C-alpha positions in Angstrom: 44.0 5.1 -11.1 41.0 5.8 -13.3 39.4 7.7 -10.5 42.5 9.9 -10.1 42.4 10.5 -13.9 38.7 11.3 -13.8 39.2 13.6 -10.9 42.1 15.4 -12.6 40.0 15.8 -15.8 37.1 17.1 -13.8 39.3 19.6 -12.0 40.8 20.7 -15.3 37.3 21.2 -16.7 36.3 23.3 -13.7 39.3 25.4 -14.0 38.7 25.9 -17.8 35.1 26.9 -17.0 36.1 29.3 -14.3 38.7 30.8 -16.7 36.2 31.2 -19.4 33.7 32.9 -17.0 36.3 35.4 -15.9 37.3 36.1 -19.4 33.7 36.7 -20.6 32.2 40.2 -20.7 29.7 41.2 -18.0 26.7 40.5 -20.2 27.8 36.9 -20.7 28.4 36.5 -16.9 24.8 37.6 -16.3 23.6 34.9 -18.7 25.8 32.3 -17.0 24.5 33.4 -13.5 21.0 33.0 -14.8 21.9 29.5 -16.1 23.4 28.6 -12.7 20.2 29.8 -11.0 18.1 27.7 -13.4 20.2 24.7 -12.7 20.0 25.1 -9.0 16.2 25.6 -9.2 15.9 22.5 -11.3 18.1 20.6 -8.9 15.9 21.6 -6.0 12.8 20.5 -7.9 14.4 17.2 -8.7 15.3 16.6 -5.0 11.7 17.5 -4.0 10.3 15.1 -6.6 12.6 12.4 -5.4 11.4 12.9 -1.8 7.8 12.8 -3.0 8.4 9.6 -5.0 10.0 8.0 -2.0 7.0 9.0 0.1 4.5 7.7 -2.4 6.5 4.5 -2.7 6.3 4.0 1.0 2.6 4.7 1.0 2.1 2.2 -1.9 4.0 -0.5 0.0 1.9 0.1 3.1 -1.4 0.1 1.2 -0.4 -3.1 -0.6 0.4 -4.9 2.7 -2.8 -3.6 4.2 -4.8 -4.9 1.2 -3.1 -8.3 1.5 -4.1 -8.5 5.2 -7.6 -7.5 4.3 -7.8 -10.3 1.7 -6.4 -12.9 4.2 -8.9 -11.8 6.9 -11.9 -12.0 4.6 -10.8 -15.4 3.3 -10.6 -16.6 6.9 -14.0 -15.2 7.7 -15.6 -16.9 4.6 -13.9 -20.2 5.5 -15.2 -20.0 9.1 -18.6 -19.0 7.9 -18.8 -22.0 5.7 -17.4 -24.3 8.4 -19.5 -23.1 11.2 -22.6 -21.7 9.4 -24.4 -25.1 9.6 -23.6 -25.2 13.3 -25.7 -22.1 14.0 -28.6 -23.5 12.0 -28.4 -26.8 13.8 -28.4 -25.1 17.2 -31.6 -23.2 16.3 -33.5 -26.1 14.7 -32.5 -28.8 17.2 -35.0 -27.7 19.9 -37.8 -27.6 17.3 -37.0 -31.1 16.2 -36.9 -32.3 19.8 -40.3 -30.8 20.5 -41.6 -32.4 17.3 -40.3 -35.8 18.4 -41.9 -35.5 21.9 -45.2 -34.4 20.4 -45.2 -37.5 18.0 -44.7 -39.8 21.0 -47.7 -38.2 22.7 -49.8 -38.4 19.6 -49.5 -42.2 19.6 -50.5 -42.4 23.2 -53.1 -39.7 23.2 -56.8 -40.6 23.2 -58.2 -37.1 22.9 -57.6 -35.5 19.5 -58.5 -32.0 20.9 -55.5 -32.1 23.2 -53.2 -33.2 20.4 
C-alpha cells in the first residue's frame, strides 16, 4: 500500500510540476528547459562515471588476482631453489671428489713422485 501511496504522490507532484510549467511565462520555461538540459547532461556524466568505475573495479580485481598468482609462483620458485639448490652443487662437485679419492689411492701405491 505504501508503494501505491508513494506512486500517487509522485504522480501528483509530476502533475503539479507540469501545471506550474504551463502556467509560467515563456522566459521561465526557457530557464526550466535549461535546467532540464543540465540535469540530463549531469545524468549522462554520472552514468559514464559509473561505467568507468565498474571498468576500473574489474581491472583492479584482475590485477589483484594476477599479483596473488605472481606471489605464489615466486614463493614456489624460492622453495624449490632452496630444496634443490644443493642438489645441483652436489652433482657438479661429486665427480671432482671421486677423482680426488682415486688420486689419493694411487698416491699411496705410487713409487714415482713425478707421476703423482
